[in-house]
N, C-alpha and C positions, 0 to 999 in steps of 0.2 A: 440111546446111551445104554451101555452095559449095566446090568443089575446083578446084585448078589442076594442070596437068601439071608434074611435076618434070623439067625438061629433056627429054631424049629417052629417059628410062628406061621410059616407059609407065606409071609410077605416077601416080595422082591423089591429091594431098595436100589435106587440109582447109586452108582459108584461115587458120584459127587452129590453131596447134600448142601442145602442152603442154610447157612447159619445166620440167625437174625440179630446178631449182636452189634453189627457195624453198618447198619443201614445209613444211607446218606441223609443229612439234614432231617433228623427224625420228626421235626415239627412240620415239615413239608411232606405230607404223606404220599403225594403223587409220585415223587421220585422213587420212594421205596416200593410202591405198588408196581411201578414200571419194571423195576429190577426183578421182582418176584414173578411177574408175568413172563419176562424174557427167559428166566431160568426154567420155567415150566415148558415154554416152547422148545427149549434146548434139550428137554428130556429129564430134567430133575424132577423127582417125585417125593423127596424127603425134605420137609420144611420144618426147621427147628427154631423155636423162640422161647422166651421166658419172661416172667415179670421183671421189671426194672431195666431190661435192656433198652438202650436208646432213649434215655429219659422217660422210661416207662411207657414208651409208645410202640415198641416192637410188636407186641401181641395185637394191638389195635390195628396197626398197619397190615399185619398178616391177615387179620379177619377181613379187612376191606379188600385185600387182594384176592383172598379165597372166594369171596362172593362174586367176583368178576373175572375169575380165572378162565383163560381160554380153554376150549375143549382139548382133551388129550386122550391118547389110546391107553395110557396106564393110570392106575389109581393114584390119588394124591394122599400122602400120609403126613399127618401133623404130629408135632412133638412139642411138649412144653413141660413145665417143672414146678415143684413147690419145695421149699426148703424147711417148712415148718415141722418140727418133731411131734407136736401135739396133734392128735387126730382131728379135733374140731377145727383147728387153724388150717391144717392140711386140706380139709374138705372145703373150707371157704376159699382157699387158694385155687383149688381145682375148679370150683364153680365160677370163680372170676375168669379163669382162663377159658373155660367153655363159652362164657358170655362174650368175651372179647373176640374170640376166634369165630364165633357164630356157627359152631358145629355141635351136633348132638353127642359126638364122641371124639376124644383126642386119642389118636392111634397109639402113640407111645408117650406115656406120662411118667416123668422121672421124679424119684426121690432125689432131691437136688443138693449138690455141693457137699457130698459126704467126704470129710477131710481125713478122718482117722477111724480105726476100729471102734474106739470109744464113742465117736460121733455116730457111727452106724448103730451102735447099741441104743443110743438115745432115740434114734428114729424107730427102732423096734419097740422099746419100752414105752415111748411116748404115744405110740399108736399110729404113726404115719404109715408104716407098712400095712398094718391091719386095715386102715381106712382105704388105702390104695386098692387092696384086694377086694374090699367090699364094693368100691366104686366100679371095679372091673366086673363083678357079678351083676351090677345094675346096668352095665352097658355104657357107662360114662367114660371108661378107660378101655382101650383095646388091649394094651400090653403094659405090664408094670415093669419099669426099668429104674436104674440107678445112675446118676451122674456123679462121678467120684474123682477125687484127686489122691486117693490112696496109692500105696506102692503095689506093684504087681502081685507079690505073695499075699498081701492083705485082700486084694480084689479076688484072687483065686479062692481064698478061704471063705469069703462072703458068698460067692457063687456056689461053692460046694455045700454050704450050710443052708442055702435058701433056693431050692429048685423053682420056687414060685417067681423069682426074678428072671425075666426073659431076655434081658440084655443090659449092656452098660454103655455109657458115654464117658470117654476118658481122654486126657491129653496124650497125644502120641505123634511123634515126628522124628525126623533125623537127628534132632538134638537130644531128645529124652527117651527114645524107645527102650533103652535097657532098663529104665526105671519101672516100666509097666509091662515088659515083655512077658513075664510069667502070668500076668492077669489075662493078657490076650490069648496066650496059649491055652490057659484053663478054660476060657470062654469057648474057644473053638472045640475043645475036647468035650465040653458039656453041652454043646450045641446052643450057645447063647449068642445073640447078636452083639456086635461091637461097632460103635460109631466113634471115629477118631476126630476129636476136636483139636483146634490149633495145629493143623497139619503142616503149617509153614512156620511153626515155632513162634507164634505171636508176631510174625512179620520179620523175625530176625534172619531167617534164611534168605529171603530176597534182599534185605538191607545189607547183608554181608555175603553177597554171592561169591566173592573170591574165596572166602573161607570154606564154602560148601561146594565149590566147583567139582571137587573129586567125586561127588555122589552121582554126577551125570554119567549115564551109560551111553554107548554108541547110539546115535539117533535122538538123544535128548537135547533139545535146542537151548535149554536154560535150566537153572536150578529149581525154579518153581515147577516146571514140568517134571523134573527128576524127583522132587519131593512128593508130588502127587502120585507119580507112578510107583514110587517106593511103597506107598501105602496101598495103592490099587493092586499091587502084586502080592501083598501079604494075604495068605488064605484065611487069616484070623480076623481081618478087617472087613466089615460089611460096607461101610460108607466113610468117605473122607468129608468132614463137615467144614466147608469154607465160609468164612464171614465175608460176604460180598458187599462191596461199597460202590462198584461201578460196573457198567456193562462190559467193559474191556476185561475185567477180572473173570466174569462168567465165561466169556469167549475163550480166554486163555485156559481156564480149567477144563472146559469141554474139549478143546484141542488136545490137551495133554492126554486124555484117555480115549480119544476117537481113533479108531483103527490101530489100537495099541495092543500088542501081544504081551501079556504079563510076563515079567521076568521069570526065568526058570528058578527053581529053589536054589540051585547052585549059585546062580548069579546074585540072587537076593542075599544069600549068605555071604558072598564076597563083598557086597556093598556094606552089609552090617559090620563085617570085620574091618573094612576100611574106615568106617565111621568111628569105631571104637579105637582104632589105632591113631587116627587123625586127631582125636580129642582125648588122648590118653592122660592129659592133665586135667580133664574135666570129670566131675563126679558122675558116675553111672547110676547112682541111687540104689545101690545094692542093699544098703541098710546094715551092713556088717559092723558099722561104727557104733550101733546101738546095742544095749541101752546106755543112755547118758545119765550119770548120777544126779545131774541137775535138771533132767528131763528136757534138755534143749533139743528141739526137732532138727537134728543135724542135716538129714537128707534134704529137707525143704530149704534150708538156708544154703546148702551147697548147690541146689538147683538154681537159686537166684544168683549165686556167684558164677555159675556157668554163663548166665546171661551177661554178667559184668565182663567176663573174659571175652565175650563176643561183641563187646562195645556198648552195652546198655549203659545209659547215663544214670546218675543217682536217682532222678525222678522216676525213670522207667523201672529201676530196681525196687524202689519203694512201692511203686504201683503193683509190681508182681507179687511182692510180699503181701500186700494188703488184699488184692483182689483174687489172686490165685491160691494163696495159702492162708489167708486170714491171720497173718503174723505182723509183727512190728520189728524194726531193727533193734529196739531196746532189748528184746528177749534174747538176742544173741549174746548180749553182755553178761548173761547168767553163767556163761562158760567160766570155769575155775582153772582151766588149763591143766587138768589132771593128766591128760595125754592118753587116756584109755582108748579114745576113738582113733587116734593115730596109730596105736599099736595094732588095732584090729583092721584098719583100712587096707584092703588088698592092693590099692593103687599107690599107697604111701603118700597120700595127699597132705599138704600142710593145713589141716582142718582148723587148728587153733588160730592161725594167722587169718584164715579166710573168715572165720567167725568175727574176728576183730574188725575186718574190713566191712562186714555187714553191720556190725554194731555202730560203726562210725557213720553210717547213713542216717542215724537218728538226727532229726532236726533239733537245733538248740531252742 
């Protein structure tokens, strides 16, 4: 499998990474172990997990799989995370992950789920970043990274301010790439690694293949292949992190990038233009609508509305708000319909009406 350099770390990561959030039947460890072994045989060398994934079993399953991993020609790289802002709690989380994975060092350890610049400052002031760097000096962490849901310009600012951060994991796909494109570009310029999670838009791309058929280039057999190749061709993306649930999904992902010549910059730009034109009624997450006088996080709510436009049902929309953005529908009702956001919106989107749609998702 083709590999890419992870920033300036000297590590070469497989273009496809194994995301440990969707392992099958998490209480049946054998099924997950078999998938991890199959991915390793297929050339995957980046394995990402976290506490709480799969009923809190993912790290344990990864540890069992790593201890029995088949021999391979390339190094195996582990990744896990801690969301605790306080140094002592962060340290306990790291030590638990090391124990569960059964490794002396976690190659890429993330300050996890950074939602906003204010949230990031809490990780700094609370000591999480300081503790991560100390653990790196002790050899418990190979590289200090951040997993974030911030907008592209916010990610770019964080990386510029903190050269000690060696890479980021962020959501990036054909649905939302404009939202974080500036962050990916900054990471490339600063020689930081980038792992793209949710490369299939949380499953929306394959579930709505007809909507996304236009992203297929000549020779792309389906939209899943096209979505992975779109990322594999981006020079700013190190690895596309796929949440595997079945052997067939591993085989499909490997086929997508086997004997694949990356798209030219011109063709990649053409695809990006088509994506923006095709979804011109969907929010690109530029953030020009801000600031809101009521502090409504408009881009995050508009992202969820994008998913509604693509067919997400109310339960799926509520789940995206909760687990991706740590928001509730009720907060959208804080909108006072002043209209400032709509006057600033470069796409002239009906933001006020969309916030009402989100607010209506609140359960009685």
